[in-house]
Structure formats: C-alpha cells, structure tokens
N, C-alpha and C positions, 0 to 999 in steps of 0.2 A: 898626521901618520907622517912620517918621515918615506924619501922614496925606497931606502934600501929597507926599510922595516917592511914596509907593504910590499914588497917582493919575497923577503924571508917566509914571512907569514902568510902570504899566500897560498890557497889551497891548492891550488893548477905548478906551484912547483914545491911543494913539500918531497923531502927525500932529496932532492939534488945537493949534488956538491957545493962547496964555496965557490972553488972555479966554475962551475955551469951558471950561479946567480952573477956573478960577477960580471959573467958573461952578458946577461941580461940584461943587467944594470946597464953596462956601457949601450944598449941597443937602445934603452928610456928616453925620452923627454918628457917636460912635464907643462902644461898647457893649464890655465884658468879660463874658465867661465863665469859670468855673470847667472844670476836666478833670471830665470825664462830663456837663456839659451838655450840652443841646442848642440845636445853632446852627439850623441849617434842621430840618425833621420833613418825609418822604416824603407825599402829598400834600396839604403844607401851599400854600392859597388865597395866600398871602402873595407877590410880586415882588419885593420890594427887592433889588436889587443887593449881593452883601458882596463888602465885599475884608479878607483876613485880613495884619492888621498885625503883628502878634506871636504865637507860640505855633505848632502844631499841629491837627489837626484829620484826624477819620479821614471818609472819604465811605466810607456804608453801603448794601447793599440792604435792602429790604422784610423780607426775613428774616434778618437783621443781617450777613450777611457783609460783610466789610472791600472794596472794591474799589479806595480810592485813598487813600495820607495825603497832606496840603497842609498850606504852609506859609503863613509868610509873601510876598505877594504875590497869591497865589491868589483868585481869581476865584472869587464860587459867587453863584449863581443868575443868571448870563446867560444860560440860555435860559429860562426864565419870566419873564424880561425881555421875552422879544421875545415868545411865543406866550403868554402869560398863564393857561399851562395849570398844572395845580398841581405842587408839584416833584417830581422823579424820583429821587430820596434822599435820606435822610439823615444828616446829617452834625452829629457828635458831636466836642465840645472837648479832645483830648488832655491837653493840661498849662491852664494859665491861655492864653485866646487874647485877644488883642483885636483888634475886628473894626472894621470903618467899613463904614455900612449906607447908599446913598444911595437914597433913598426913587422907585423904580421912575414916581410920578407926577409928579414933580421932572423926572426924569433926560429921560421922554417928551415932558414940555412944553417943554424946553429943546432939543431932536432935532426936533420939530414946528416952531420957531420958526428955527432954523439948519439948511436944507437939507444946508449943506458939511459939519456936525459930523455929521446922521442918515448921513449918505454913509460917510465916512472909518469913523465908531464900527461900521455895519453890514457894511462889506468886512471892515473888523477881524476882526468877530466870527464870518461866513462863511468867514475864513482858519481861523479858528480849528475852528470846527466840521467842514469839510472835513479838516482833521487828524485830529481825531476819529474820526471815517467811517473814514476811509484804514485807522486804528489797529486799528477793531472790525473790521476788516474783512479783514485778516491777522490777527485773534486768530480769528477766526471759522474763516477757510482751515485755519488750524493745529487746531482744536477737532477739525475736521469729520475731517483729513487722520488723524489720531490716531483715530478712530473707527471709521474704513473699514477700518485695518490690520487 
C-alpha cells in the first residue's frame, strides 16, 4: 500500500479535506522492520502514530500473549496519540513490514490550528474506541458466563 493511499483510506482521516491530507503526508516518514523486530514496545513513552503499509504485525500483551494480528492499513498508537500515556501493547513485525510514522507533535500542531480537522479526527477515533469497548464488553460477558458455569 502506498503512503498517500494509506493516509486517504485510513479511518482516522476520513472526512478530512485534501489540503489536510497533504499536510499529514508532509509529516510522514517511512520505516522498514524485519520479521521479529519490535515496532512498538509496551510502556514505551513515544506517541507517534504508525500505519502499516506492507506486511503483518502481531500485537502482544506484556506476558507475550498475542492479542491480534494486523496488516496493511492498520493504525498503531492512536490511543497514545490522544492521552500521551505509555504504549499499552508490544507490536512485533511478523514479516518484513513497511510502516508510516507520523510524529505526534506535528499532528497535534495541525489539529491545534485547524479546529475542523481536530473535530473530525477525534470523532473518528471516538467511534473506533467505542466499537472496541463494546467488543471488549462482549468478550468479558462471555468469559464471565463461562467461569460462572
């Protein structure tokens, strides 16, 4: 997936103007990781936004248990972008991965100066986080039902 297409297709940036997309593209750099490399480390203090362009990565808990496998177009680090807290998971490249990195400071600066951009991006993020919370609640309900039996 090419960087411009990855940005344009990403849920976080849906509804932004072409000018906004161009501003974000100007911030982005590309990094390559070999299979087995750590892309993000749990408890890391960096808060840049990452988008997988090619390859696959595993999201793991602190104990090393896989939580999810993600591929091209997937966003990493959107939660730390907003709350500036340490990373909540470790992400390992399964195979060679190309990843776009968008510096949090630059993206936040754009959002600070363009209220419409900020509003759109925060609404997009809120929708995805709500979906994740609903999913987690359902998983907890199932796990609780199994342990009560």
